[in-house]
C-alpha positions as CSV (number, residue, x, y, z in Angstrom):
1,M,-25.4,-46.4,6.9
2,W,-23.9,-44.3,4.1
3,K,-23.7,-45.8,0.7
4,V,-20.2,-46.3,-0.8
5,S,-21.2,-44.2,-3.7
6,S,-22.2,-41.3,-1.4
7,I,-18.8,-41.5,0.4
8,K,-17.0,-41.5,-2.9
9,N,-18.9,-38.4,-4.0
10,I,-18.1,-36.6,-0.8
11,L,-14.4,-37.4,-1.0
12,K,-14.4,-36.4,-4.6
13,T,-15.9,-33.0,-3.7
14,I,-13.4,-32.5,-0.9
15,L,-10.5,-33.3,-3.2
16,I,-11.8,-30.9,-5.9
17,L,-12.2,-28.2,-3.2
18,I,-8.6,-28.9,-1.9
19,I,-7.2,-28.7,-5.4
20,F,-9.1,-25.4,-6.1
21,I,-7.8,-23.9,-2.8
22,I,-4.2,-24.9,-3.7
23,I,-4.5,-23.5,-7.2
24,F,-6.0,-20.3,-5.8
25,I,-3.2,-19.9,-3.3
26,L,-0.5,-20.5,-5.9
27,L,-2.1,-18.0,-8.3
28,N,-2.1,-15.4,-5.5
29,M,1.5,-16.0,-4.8
30,L,2.4,-16.0,-8.5
31,L,0.6,-12.8,-9.5
32,K,1.6,-10.8,-6.5
33,P,4.7,-8.6,-7.3
34,K,7.9,-10.2,-5.8
35,Y,9.9,-7.0,-5.3
36,A,13.0,-9.1,-5.6
37,T,15.1,-7.4,-8.4
38,T,12.7,-4.6,-9.5
39,L,11.0,-2.2,-7.1
40,V,13.0,-3.7,-4.3
41,E,11.7,-1.1,-1.9
42,G,8.6,-3.3,-1.6
43,S,10.7,-6.2,-0.1
44,M,12.2,-4.3,2.8
45,I,9.3,-4.5,5.3
46,A,9.3,-8.3,5.1
47,E,13.0,-8.7,5.8
48,Y,12.6,-7.6,9.4
49,Y,10.7,-10.8,10.3
50,D,13.6,-13.1,9.8
51,E,16.0,-10.9,11.9
52,P,17.0,-11.6,15.5
53,K,14.9,-9.3,17.7
54,D,17.6,-7.8,19.8
55,H,17.8,-4.2,18.4
56,E,18.4,-1.4,20.8
57,V,17.6,1.2,18.1
58,I,14.8,1.1,15.6
59,F,14.5,3.7,12.8
60,I,11.0,4.4,11.4
61,G,10.2,6.5,8.3
62,D,10.4,6.9,4.6
63,C,13.2,6.7,2.0
64,E,15.1,9.3,4.1
65,V,15.9,6.6,6.6
66,Y,16.5,3.4,4.5
67,A,18.7,5.3,2.0
68,N,20.6,7.4,4.5
69,F,21.3,5.3,7.7
70,S,23.5,2.1,7.7
71,P,23.1,0.0,10.8
72,M,26.3,-1.9,9.8
73,V,28.3,1.2,10.0
74,M,26.8,2.0,13.4
75,Y,27.7,-1.4,14.6
76,E,31.3,-1.2,13.3
77,E,31.8,2.3,14.8
78,E,30.0,2.1,18.1
79,G,28.7,-1.5,18.6
80,I,25.1,-0.4,18.1
81,K,22.4,-3.0,17.1
82,A,20.0,-1.0,15.0
83,Y,17.4,-1.8,12.3
84,V,15.7,0.5,9.8
85,R,12.0,-0.2,9.3
86,G,11.6,2.1,6.4
87,S,9.6,2.1,3.2
88,S,9.0,4.3,0.2
89,Q,6.8,7.3,1.0
90,Q,6.0,5.9,4.4
91,L,3.3,8.2,5.8
92,I,3.0,9.2,9.5
93,W,0.0,6.9,10.2
94,Q,1.9,4.1,8.5
95,S,4.9,4.8,10.7
96,Y,2.6,4.5,13.8
97,Y,1.3,1.1,12.8
98,I,4.7,-0.2,11.8
99,L,6.1,0.9,15.1
100,K,3.1,-0.7,16.9
101,E,3.7,-4.0,15.0
102,T,7.5,-3.8,15.8
103,L,6.7,-3.6,19.5
104,T,4.9,-6.9,19.4
105,Y,8.3,-8.4,18.5
106,E,10.8,-6.4,20.6
107,I,11.1,-3.3,22.8
108,P,14.1,-1.2,21.8
109,K,15.7,1.4,23.9
110,V,15.4,4.1,21.2
111,V,13.0,4.8,18.3
112,V,14.3,7.3,15.7
113,L,11.4,8.8,13.7
114,N,12.1,10.8,10.6
115,V,9.5,13.6,10.5
116,N,9.5,14.3,6.8
117,S,6.1,12.7,6.5
118,M,4.5,15.3,8.8
119,R,4.0,17.4,5.7
120,Y,1.6,14.9,4.1
121,D,-2.0,14.2,5.4
122,K,-4.6,11.9,4.0
123,E,-5.7,14.5,1.5
124,S,-2.2,14.8,0.0
125,S,-1.3,13.8,-3.5
126,Q,1.4,11.7,-2.0
127,V,-1.2,9.2,-0.8
128,S,-1.4,6.5,-3.5
129,E,-2.0,2.8,-4.0
130,A,1.4,2.3,-5.5
131,Y,3.2,3.5,-2.4
132,N,0.7,1.8,-0.1
133,R,1.5,-1.5,-1.7
134,L,5.2,-1.0,-1.3
135,T,4.7,-0.5,2.5
136,I,1.9,-2.9,3.2
137,D,1.9,-5.9,0.8
138,N,4.7,-7.8,2.5
139,M,3.7,-7.1,6.1
140,K,2.8,-10.2,8.0
141,W,-0.9,-10.6,8.7
142,S,-1.7,-9.1,12.1
143,K,-4.1,-6.7,13.8
144,E,-1.7,-3.9,12.9
145,K,-1.7,-4.9,9.2
146,I,-5.5,-4.7,9.1
147,E,-5.4,-1.3,10.8
148,I,-2.7,0.1,8.5
149,I,-4.7,-1.0,5.4
150,K,-7.9,0.6,6.6
151,E,-6.1,3.9,7.4
152,S,-4.1,4.0,4.2
153,M,-6.6,2.8,1.5
154,T,-7.5,5.2,-1.3
155,E,-11.1,5.4,-2.5
156,D,-10.4,2.9,-5.2
157,E,-8.8,0.3,-2.9
158,T,-10.5,-2.5,-0.9
159,L,-9.5,-4.5,2.1
160,I,-10.3,-7.7,0.2
161,S,-7.8,-7.0,-2.5
162,Y,-5.1,-6.9,0.1
163,I,-6.3,-10.2,1.6
164,F,-6.5,-11.8,-1.8
165,P,-3.8,-10.2,-4.1
166,I,-5.2,-12.0,-7.1
167,L,-8.2,-9.6,-7.1
168,R,-5.7,-6.7,-7.6
169,Y,-3.1,-8.3,-9.7
170,H,-5.1,-10.6,-11.9
171,S,-4.1,-8.7,-15.0
172,R,-0.4,-9.3,-14.4
173,Y,-0.6,-12.7,-16.0
174,D,0.8,-11.3,-19.3
175,E,3.5,-9.3,-17.4
176,L,5.1,-12.2,-15.6
177,T,8.8,-12.6,-15.8
178,S,11.3,-15.2,-14.6
179,E,11.5,-13.3,-11.3
180,D,7.9,-14.2,-10.5
181,F,8.8,-17.9,-10.8
182,E,12.2,-17.8,-9.3
183,Y,10.9,-16.1,-6.1
184,L,7.6,-17.9,-5.9
185,F,8.6,-19.8,-2.8
186,K,11.5,-17.7,-1.5
187,D,12.4,-14.1,-0.9
188,K,15.5,-12.2,-2.0
189,K,17.3,-10.2,0.7
190,N,18.0,-6.7,-0.6
191,T,19.1,-4.7,2.5
192,Y,21.4,-4.9,5.5
193,N,19.2,-4.4,8.5
194,G,16.9,-2.2,6.4
195,F,19.6,-0.1,4.7
196,L,19.4,-0.2,0.9
197,V,22.9,0.2,-0.5
198,N,23.3,2.5,-3.5
199,K,26.8,3.2,-4.8
200,N,25.8,5.4,-7.7
201,V,26.9,9.1,-7.8
202,K,24.8,11.9,-9.3
203,P,26.0,15.3,-8.0
204,L,23.8,18.0,-6.8
205,G,22.4,20.0,-9.8
206,N,19.9,22.8,-10.0
207,L,17.2,22.2,-7.4
208,P,13.6,23.4,-8.1
209,I,12.9,27.0,-7.0
210,K,12.1,27.2,-3.4
211,R,8.5,28.6,-3.5
212,N,6.5,30.1,-0.7
213,L,3.6,27.9,0.5
214,A,0.1,29.0,1.2
215,N,0.2,27.1,4.5
216,Y,3.1,25.7,6.5
217,E,1.1,24.3,9.4
218,F,1.2,20.5,9.9
219,S,-2.4,19.1,10.0
220,E,-4.1,18.1,13.2
221,E,-4.4,14.6,11.6
222,C,-0.6,14.3,11.4
223,Y,-0.1,15.7,14.9
224,G,-2.6,13.1,16.1
225,Y,-0.5,10.3,14.8
226,L,2.7,11.8,16.1
227,D,1.1,12.0,19.5
228,K,0.2,8.3,19.2
229,I,3.8,7.5,18.4
230,T,5.0,9.6,21.3
231,N,2.6,8.0,23.7
232,L,3.3,4.5,22.5
233,C,7.0,5.1,23.2
234,K,6.3,6.6,26.6
235,E,4.1,3.6,27.6
236,N,6.9,1.2,26.7
237,N,9.7,3.3,28.3
238,I,11.3,3.9,24.9
239,K,13.3,7.1,24.2
240,L,11.7,8.7,21.1
241,V,14.1,10.7,19.0
242,L,12.8,12.9,16.1
243,I,15.1,13.7,13.2
244,K,15.0,15.4,9.8
245,A,17.4,13.6,7.5
246,P,19.8,15.8,5.5
247,S,18.0,15.6,2.2
248,L,18.1,18.9,0.3
249,Y,14.8,18.3,-1.5
250,P,11.8,18.4,-1.0
251,Y,12.7,21.5,1.0
252,W,12.4,21.4,4.8
253,Y,11.1,24.9,5.5
254,D,12.1,26.9,8.5
255,E,8.4,27.0,9.5
256,Y,8.4,23.2,9.5
257,D,11.5,23.1,11.7
258,E,10.0,25.6,14.2
259,Q,7.0,23.4,14.6
260,M,9.1,20.3,15.3
261,E,11.3,22.2,17.7
262,E,8.2,23.4,19.6
263,Y,6.6,19.9,19.6
264,A,9.8,18.3,20.9
265,K,10.1,21.0,23.6
266,Q,6.5,20.5,24.8
267,K,6.8,16.7,24.9
268,G,10.3,16.6,26.4
269,I,11.8,14.7,23.5
270,D,14.9,15.3,21.4
271,Y,14.8,16.6,17.8
272,Y,17.8,16.8,15.4
273,N,17.5,18.7,12.2
274,L,20.4,17.1,10.3
275,V,20.0,19.4,7.4
276,E,21.6,22.0,9.6
277,E,24.5,19.6,10.4
278,I,25.5,18.9,6.8
279,E,28.9,20.6,7.3
280,N,29.6,18.9,10.6
281,I,28.7,15.6,9.1
282,G,31.1,16.3,6.3
283,L,28.7,15.7,3.4
284,D,29.7,16.7,-0.1
285,Y,26.8,16.8,-2.4
286,S,29.0,16.6,-5.5
287,Q,30.0,13.1,-4.4
288,D,27.7,11.9,-1.6
289,T,24.3,11.6,-3.3
290,Y,23.0,9.2,-6.0
291,D,20.1,11.4,-7.2
292,G,21.1,15.1,-7.0
293,G,20.6,15.7,-3.3
294,L,17.4,13.9,-2.5
295,H,19.1,10.9,-0.9
296,L,22.6,9.9,0.1
297,N,24.6,7.2,-1.6
298,L,26.8,4.7,0.2
299,Q,29.6,7.2,0.8
300,G,27.2,9.8,2.2
301,A,25.2,7.3,4.3
302,T,28.5,6.1,5.8
303,K,29.4,9.6,6.9
304,L,25.9,10.3,8.3
305,S,25.8,6.9,10.1
306,E,29.1,7.5,11.7
307,Y,28.0,11.0,12.9
308,F,24.6,9.9,14.2
309,A,26.0,6.8,15.9
310,K,28.1,9.1,18.1
311,I,25.0,11.0,19.0
312,L,23.2,7.8,20.0
313,V,25.9,6.4,22.2
314,E,26.6,9.7,23.9
315,N,23.0,10.4,24.8
316,Y,21.0,7.2,25.1
317,N,22.8,4.7,27.3
318,L,23.3,2.1,24.5
319,T,25.2,-1.2,24.9
320,N,28.4,-1.8,23.0
321,F,27.8,-5.1,21.2
322,H,31.2,-5.3,19.5
323,G,32.2,-9.0,19.3
324,D,28.7,-10.3,18.6
325,A,29.1,-13.3,16.3
326,V,26.0,-12.7,14.3
327,Y,26.7,-9.0,13.7
328,D,30.4,-9.7,13.0
329,E,29.4,-12.0,10.2
330,K,26.8,-9.5,8.9
331,L,29.5,-6.8,8.9
332,E,31.9,-9.0,7.0
333,N,29.3,-9.8,4.4
334,Y,28.4,-6.1,4.2
335,K,32.0,-5.1,3.5
336,K,32.3,-7.7,0.8
337,D,29.1,-6.5,-0.8
338,I,30.0,-2.8,-0.9
339,Q,33.5,-3.6,-2.2
340,D,32.3,-5.6,-5.1
C-alpha cells in the first residue's frame, strides 16, 4: 500500500504541474498580439469561425478583396450571402490552404479568387514573417493550419513558435498595453463578413513610374497552386471565378492580364479584369480611395460591390436571400456603423 506521504507528494507534483500549465497557457494568450484595435488585419481570419456557414459566395485573396468588396452591399442589392476570407498580402499558396480549410466548414456555389498574388512566389521579398503572422496566427488549429505554416515559413521561423506563441513573442512583455488585457479572453469584431470598412479619403496622386520588368512570367510554383485551387473547386462542384480587383498600384501589366486570360480559357473558368471596368463601375479615384489608388474606401467599395453583385447573380445561379433575419440584422448594424 502507498504511504500517505507518497500520495501527498504525487498530488503536490500534479498540482504544481497543473499550475505551471495554466500559467504557461495564460502567458501565451497574453503575449500573443490581439489585433483588436491595432493591426486589425490580423483579426479577420478568425472572425469567420463564428459565422453561420451558409455562404453561396466566398472571396479569397489579399487586401484587394477585404478592402474592396462589401458582402453587406451585395446582400442589400441582390440578396447574396457572401464572405471575404482575405488577409494582408495573402499569397497564392496561403489562398489555397485557406480555401481548403473553408471547404471543411461549407461548400459555396462560387469561389472568387483575386489573382494579384500570382506575381509573388516564395523567393519574393513580399514573403515575410510579419505578413505570415497576420494570416496564420488566428487560424484555428487544423491539418490545413499546419500545412500553411510549413509552406509559408521563412528561414528564421519555426513551427514550434506558431504552436507556442510565447517562443516568438516573449519579448513583448514590456510592450503590453490595455488592449492585451481587455481582449485576453475575448475577440473584437472588426469586419462585416470579412469586409474592413475604411471611410477615409486620400485622392489619387502621382503613382510611381511604370517600369518595364525583366520577366513578366508567373512562376511554375504559383501556377501549381492555382491549379490546386482550380482542381479543388472542380472536385467540389464549385464555380471558380478569377478576378483582378481595380487597384491602380502595384501595376497589373498587360502581360499579366494575358496570362490570366489564357489560363482561364484553357481551364474553362471565368476571369474578370476589373481594372478595365473602372469607368463602367463608376469609380472616381479623387473620392473613392483611402490611400491614393491602392485600395477603395467605403464609397468606392460600395460601387464595386453593387457592380460585381450583378455579375454574380446574372451568371452563377445564386439564391436571393432577401428577408433572411440574420442578414437583415447584420445589414441594419452595418448601416448604423457606416453612418456614424
